[in-house]
Each structure stands twice: as C-alpha cells, then as structure tokens.
SEZAMI-870721 format. One record per residue (C-alpha): residue number from 1; y, x, z. Coordinates in pm, whole numbers, m for minus. Example, Ala and Ser with C-alpha at 12.3 -4.5 7.8 and 13.67 -1.06 7.14 Angstrom:
2
{1; {m450; 1230; 780}};
{2; {m106; 1367; 714}};
//
This chain:
330
{1; {994; m256; 2125}};
{2; {818; m13; 2352}};
{3; {457; m124; 2296}};
{4; {328; m99; 1939}};
{5; {m9; m219; 1813}};
{6; {m170; m107; 1487}};
{7; {m436; m329; 1329}};
{8; {m663; m115; 1112}};
{9; {m766; 246; 1167}};
{10; {m809; 380; 817}};
{11; {m610; 687; 716}};
{12; {m278; 502; 685}};
{13; {m321; 296; 1000}};
{14; {m407; 609; 1195}};
{15; {m105; 791; 1054}};
{16; {128; 505; 1152}};
{17; {m20; 493; 1501}};
{18; {49; 865; 1529}};
{19; {408; 804; 1415}};
{20; {460; 539; 1683}};
{21; {308; 759; 1952}};
{22; {522; 1053; 1840}};
{23; {827; 828; 1870}};
{24; {742; 783; 2239}};
{25; {603; 431; 2206}};
{26; {305; 307; 2404}};
{27; {71; 277; 2106}};
{28; {m272; 121; 2069}};
{29; {m483; 142; 1752}};
{30; {m743; m125; 1678}};
{31; {m1050; m8; 1487}};
{32; {m1351; m202; 1369}};
{33; {m1578; 102; 1390}};
{34; {m1691; 209; 1744}};
{35; {m1722; 568; 1624}};
{36; {m1353; 570; 1529}};
{37; {m1253; 435; 1871}};
{38; {m1462; 702; 2040}};
{39; {m1333; 981; 1816}};
{40; {m965; 893; 1869}};
{41; {m1002; 854; 2245}};
{42; {m1220; 1158; 2316}};
{43; {m1137; 1421; 2053}};
{44; {m792; 1289; 1951}};
{45; {m889; 1282; 1584}};
{46; {m1008; 1012; 1344}};
{47; {m1306; 1204; 1210}};
{48; {m1412; 917; 984}};
{49; {m1090; 842; 792}};
{50; {m844; 1124; 869}};
{51; {m1055; 1424; 951}};
{52; {m885; 1749; 1044}};
{53; {m557; 1593; 1159}};
{54; {m493; 1622; 1534}};
{55; {m358; 1310; 1703}};
{56; {m127; 1260; 1998}};
{57; {m335; 1249; 2318}};
{58; {m125; 951; 2430}};
{59; {m255; 740; 2139}};
{60; {m523; 496; 2250}};
{61; {m784; 324; 2034}};
{62; {m971; 1; 2104}};
{63; {m1218; m233; 1943}};
{64; {m1100; m529; 2150}};
{65; {m799; m714; 2014}};
{66; {m740; m864; 2360}};
{67; {m599; m522; 2453}};
{68; {m304; m604; 2225}};
{69; {m196; m903; 2434}};
{70; {128; m744; 2557}};
{71; {245; m553; 2249}};
{72; {599; m593; 2116}};
{73; {518; m548; 1744}};
{74; {204; m532; 1534}};
{75; {162; m311; 1228}};
{76; {m101; m465; 998}};
{77; {m284; m199; 796}};
{78; {m603; m369; 680}};
{79; {m702; m365; 310}};
{80; {m489; m618; 124}};
{81; {m778; m843; 22}};
{82; {m896; m871; 385}};
{83; {m556; m902; 550}};
{84; {m556; m1283; 575}};
{85; {m902; m1304; 732}};
{86; {m836; m1010; 963}};
{87; {m513; m1156; 1096}};
{88; {m663; m1505; 1127}};
{89; {m937; m1369; 1353}};
{90; {m695; m1180; 1578}};
{91; {m362; m1365; 1591}};
{92; {m458; m1573; 1894}};
{93; {m442; m1259; 2108}};
{94; {m72; m1196; 2034}};
{95; {232; m1311; 2227}};
{96; {441; m1580; 2063}};
{97; {703; m1443; 1826}};
{98; {571; m1085; 1805}};
{99; {692; m932; 1474}};
{100; {416; m866; 1220}};
{101; {476; m566; 996}};
{102; {277; m559; 671}};
{103; {184; m199; 590}};
{104; {m77; m277; 322}};
{105; {m3; m294; m50}};
{106; {m141; m557; m282}};
{107; {m147; m920; m390}};
{108; {m417; m1164; m285}};
{109; {m662; m1194; m574}};
{110; {m802; m1525; m449}};
{111; {m465; m1700; m422}};
{112; {m214; m1497; m624}};
{113; {10; m1490; m316}};
{114; {207; m1201; m173}};
{115; {81; m1068; 159}};
{116; {392; m1199; 335}};
{117; {301; m1551; 222}};
{118; {m50; m1508; 361}};
{119; {86; m1385; 695}};
{120; {333; m1673; 719}};
{121; {52; m1922; 659}};
{122; {m182; m1766; 914}};
{123; {78; m1681; 1181}};
{124; {374; m1919; 1163}};
{125; {651; m1842; 1409}};
{126; {606; m1466; 1388}};
{127; {883; m1269; 1211}};
{128; {743; m1086; 908}};
{129; {846; m739; 794}};
{130; {718; m498; 529}};
{131; {693; m121; 566}};
{132; {639; 51; 231}};
{133; {736; 368; 50}};
{134; {626; 702; m95}};
{135; {387; 833; 169}};
{136; {54; 1008; 191}};
{137; {m121; 943; 521}};
{138; {m220; 1301; 603}};
{139; {134; 1430; 551}};
{140; {283; 1155; 766}};
{141; {29; 1213; 1043}};
{142; {110; 1585; 1043}};
{143; {480; 1510; 1089}};
{144; {594; 1614; 742}};
{145; {920; 1444; 633}};
{146; {921; 1111; 451}};
{147; {1142; 807; 391}};
{148; {1038; 443; 353}};
{149; {1171; 90; 315}};
{150; {1148; m142; 614}};
{151; {1221; m490; 483}};
{152; {1278; m792; 704}};
{153; {1477; m1109; 646}};
{154; {1585; m1103; 1012}};
{155; {1829; m811; 1038}};
{156; {1808; m792; 1417}};
{157; {1429; m764; 1411}};
{158; {1445; m514; 1126}};
{159; {1691; m295; 1312}};
{160; {1473; m298; 1623}};
{161; {1170; m191; 1421}};
{162; {1368; 90; 1258}};
{163; {1475; 215; 1599}};
{164; {1124; 185; 1740}};
{165; {958; 389; 1464}};
{166; {1236; 602; 1317}};
{167; {1259; 976; 1378}};
{168; {1383; 1279; 1183}};
{169; {1060; 1317; 986}};
{170; {991; 942; 947}};
{171; {1300; 770; 811}};
{172; {1281; 391; 761}};
{173; {1569; 240; 560}};
{174; {1640; m125; 632}};
{175; {1633; m379; 347}};
{176; {1636; m759; 357}};
{177; {1426; m797; 38}};
{178; {1074; m860; 170}};
{179; {953; m970; m173}};
{180; {1078; m666; m362}};
{181; {930; m426; m106}};
{182; {589; m579; m173}};
{183; {601; m605; m552}};
{184; {680; m238; m603}};
{185; {404; m122; m370}};
{186; {144; m351; m527}};
{187; {202; m294; m898}};
{188; {252; 83; m870}};
{189; {m114; 116; m765}};
{190; {m221; m19; m1104}};
{191; {12; 221; m1280}};
{192; {m120; 513; m1075}};
{193; {m465; 444; m1214}};
{194; {m314; 461; m1563}};
{195; {m148; 796; m1481}};
{196; {m477; 923; m1349}};
{197; {m648; 828; m1674}};
{198; {m381; 1022; m1864}};
{199; {m452; 1325; m1643}};
{200; {m828; 1288; m1686}};
{201; {m793; 1271; m2063}};
{202; {m569; 1582; m2049}};
{203; {m318; 1437; m2295}};
{204; {m16; 1595; m2132}};
{205; {276; 1564; m1894}};
{206; {487; 1386; m2158}};
{207; {235; 1104; m2161}};
{208; {240; 1081; m1781}};
{209; {620; 1057; m1779}};
{210; {600; 782; m2040}};
{211; {351; 585; m1829}};
{212; {569; 617; m1518}};
{213; {885; 508; m1699}};
{214; {735; 224; m1899}};
{215; {537; 130; m1591}};
{216; {862; 89; m1402}};
{217; {969; m156; m1671}};
{218; {653; m356; m1599}};
{219; {731; m356; m1227}};
{220; {1083; m485; m1299}};
{221; {953; m766; m1522}};
{222; {690; m868; m1270}};
{223; {933; m849; m982}};
{224; {1174; m1081; m1160}};
{225; {908; m1354; m1143}};
{226; {926; m1345; m763}};
{227; {1299; m1298; m730}};
{228; {1271; m933; m627}};
{229; {1602; m749; m633}};
{230; {1643; m463; m882}};
{231; {1796; m239; m614}};
{232; {1480; m270; m406}};
{233; {1251; m196; m701}};
{234; {1462; 111; m785}};
{235; {1440; 229; m424}};
{236; {1181; 389; m199}};
{237; {930; 104; m206}};
{238; {947; 78; m585}};
{239; {1043; 379; m794}};
{240; {993; 623; m508}};
{241; {640; 504; m438}};
{242; {561; 494; m810}};
{243; {662; 857; m862}};
{244; {458; 984; m568}};
{245; {146; 782; m638}};
{246; {143; 879; m1005}};
{247; {192; 1249; m935}};
{248; {m93; 1358; m711}};
{249; {m467; 1313; m669}};
{250; {m398; 1262; m298}};
{251; {m345; 906; m423}};
{252; {m673; 715; m419}};
{253; {m558; 519; m722}};
{254; {m449; 821; m923}};
{255; {m771; 1009; m840}};
{256; {m976; 705; m944}};
{257; {m803; 697; m1283}};
{258; {m845; 1071; m1329}};
{259; {m1218; 1049; m1269}};
{260; {m1244; 762; m1520}};
{261; {m1046; 961; m1776}};
{262; {m1289; 1247; m1726}};
{263; {m1576; 1022; m1823}};
{264; {m1713; 881; m1498}};
{265; {m1773; 510; m1444}};
{266; {m1580; 290; m1203}};
{267; {m1901; 188; m1022}};
{268; {m2023; 540; m952}};
{269; {m1682; 657; m832}};
{270; {m1646; 372; m582}};
{271; {m2001; 421; m455}};
{272; {m1896; 762; m324}};
{273; {m1585; 643; m136}};
{274; {m1527; 501; 211}};
{275; {m1169; 398; 129}};
{276; {m1014; 135; m95}};
{277; {m822; 196; m419}};
{278; {m608; m119; m401}};
{279; {m501; m99; m764}};
{280; {m855; m178; m873}};
{281; {m819; m519; m708}};
{282; {m451; m577; m779}};
{283; {m488; m523; m1154}};
{284; {m691; m842; m1182}};
{285; {m434; m1074; m1029}};
{286; {m130; m899; m1181}};
{287; {m284; m929; m1527}};
{288; {m368; m1296; m1467}};
{289; {m18; m1384; m1346}};
{290; {150; m1187; m1624}};
{291; {m60; m1360; m1889}};
{292; {13; m1704; m1745}};
{293; {389; m1633; m1756}};
{294; {391; m1467; m2097}};
{295; {497; m1129; m1954}};
{296; {438; m816; m2158}};
{297; {256; m565; m1933}};
{298; {57; m347; m2176}};
{299; {m21; m66; m1933}};
{300; {m155; m313; m1678}};
{301; {m354; m481; m1956}};
{302; {m504; m146; m2056}};
{303; {m614; m67; m1700}};
{304; {m766; m414; m1673}};
{305; {m965; m367; m1993}};
{306; {m1103; m35; m1872}};
{307; {m1187; m138; m1513}};
{308; {m1281; m504; m1549}};
{309; {m1407; m531; m1906}};
{310; {m1572; m188; m1930}};
{311; {m1396; m94; m2252}};
{312; {m1399; 265; m2376}};
{313; {m1111; 466; m2231}};
{314; {m1010; 641; m2552}};
{315; {m1034; 321; m2756}};
{316; {m801; 143; m2512}};
{317; {m561; 439; m2507}};
{318; {m549; 451; m2887}};
{319; {m468; 79; m2898}};
{320; {m191; 130; m2641}};
{321; {m36; 412; m2844}};
{322; {m53; 211; m3166}};
{323; {135; m92; m3039}};
{324; {431; m203; m3255}};
{325; {758; m24; m3182}};
{326; {1020; m222; m2991}};
{327; {1346; m173; m2805}};
{328; {1346; 12; m2475}};
{329; {1505; m276; m2288}};
{330; {1214; m511; m2340}};
//
C-alpha cells in the first residue's frame, strides 16, 4: 500500500494525510474547497482548517477525484452525515477492491445505520476498515505521539494498513471488531458535550469524572445492541477516546458543551464555526435507538433535551442529579 488517498481535507483529514506522507507513502488529499487545494500545494499548510501547522512538501492536494484512480487505500474523512453521499459520488473513480478506511465518527441520522453499513451499501466489494482513537488533529499533524484502533474484519488487509500508516508517533493497534470501533467513537461525542456542559456550569471535577464513568456505562449498553465487544469498547476507540474528548476544549464537542453551560445558545455557537461537532447530530439517533430498545441512557437523554428541545441547562442537570438511586451495574 504505497499510494494513499484521503477523502476530505478538514483538520482530521489533513492530519491523516500528513501522517501518510510522513510514513513515506505517495499521498494525495482530496478537498472540496479550491482554496484548500491551493494552500496545501503552494504554502504546504491548510490555512482554512488546520492553520499554523506545516505540512510535508510531498503531500499533494486535488479537487479532482479522478486523480485517485491508482491509489491502494482510501481514508474517508468526510462528516459522518455526508459520508454516504460523498462516497457515492466518488467511488466510480477507485480501482476494484481498494480498501476503504472510515475515519469519521458517527451514526447516520437518516437511517440509524453505522457508517460501515453505509459504505458496504455504496461500495460493495471494497474491504472496509475503521480507524478511530484518542486523537486531536493538530497534535497528530505535528507528529506528537498517539495510539489508535485500526479495525478490519480481514486480518491481512488490516495488517497491511497498519504497516502502511504506522510509525513511532502514530501507533495503530489492529482489532477485528469493526462495530465496536465505531460505537465508541460515535457515542463518546455525545458524552463530551455533557462533560463540556459540566465544565461550563463550573460544578467541579468530581461531576466530570461521574459523567465520564457513567457515560462509559451508556456506551457499553448501546454497544451491546450491535454486538460490539467489551474489550474494544474498553480500548483506544472506546474508553481512550472518551477520556480525551471529555478532557479538553480542543474537542469540538466538549467546547460546544462548555459554551452551552456558560449560557450561550446552540444556534449562535454553530453559526461561528466552520467545523462539525458530530455529537450534536449523533445524539438524535442514539436517543431514538435507545428509546426504541428500552435502553437507559440518561446522560444522552439530557444532552438531547438541551440541544434538540431547547430545555434549560440547569433544569435538565437538576433532573439528572435527582434521578432515583440504583445499582452501579445497571
């Protein structure tokens, strides 16, 4: 796997393209925005989505998917709710059997399907993998150390992807559990919003630890619906990602929650951003699925009430704190 394509040139897509280029791969980054293509190719920086981070001069950007015709693997880094349409419009340019690596986190709101299911429907015959874990794009792009899960049902393909991307500061760990790698990454974004709200309300580190821990219980319950393995959810793409995303305002989801806890509205916060907080979309479908299956996910429910129903933050928090006591293993 010498030639790597990256579909989507936001902060994370750009960081992954930089990783592949740093690993010595012939890497091409597809961007929708002409200004991003120009910036990457001329100044070796994505001034729109990852400003201030120098990029490998060998990294090439393009706005023409036909330039990906001879790649050996494609990393898909479009927003989760646009992944299906994006891939559908571009898949005809790929060689038969090229592995497709999902690097986005979320669940389709329109269908309730995991992103791997969407990819399999749009691009049958292409092996599907998932790359997910506790990572902030700017740190990865700067070559700071991280570890992730690379999940693929086909061990041979998974091993090749690990070897193609892996390096001392970017450590992919192989896993076969494609489902579990997605569930952890999707639900933790909702919980990060909740942790941000706790930070914005300034109600303490104890409360944040409680949200992370009880949030993990919600991830485990939700994952069980899909057959996710507990070991995966307790690993890098589950617990690891949850801890990171809930601990820093570098997280778009955590910073969104913090601003809401400080009294700002969801609409005005999003109007100022050029990036997506996936948890704001994912909360809708996770809440719907949980309700239909009788799952108890009170933190997710609270975030839904605040974001989608416009309920008062402190009123929702008080209701959450006054729930009946129960056993920890529920």
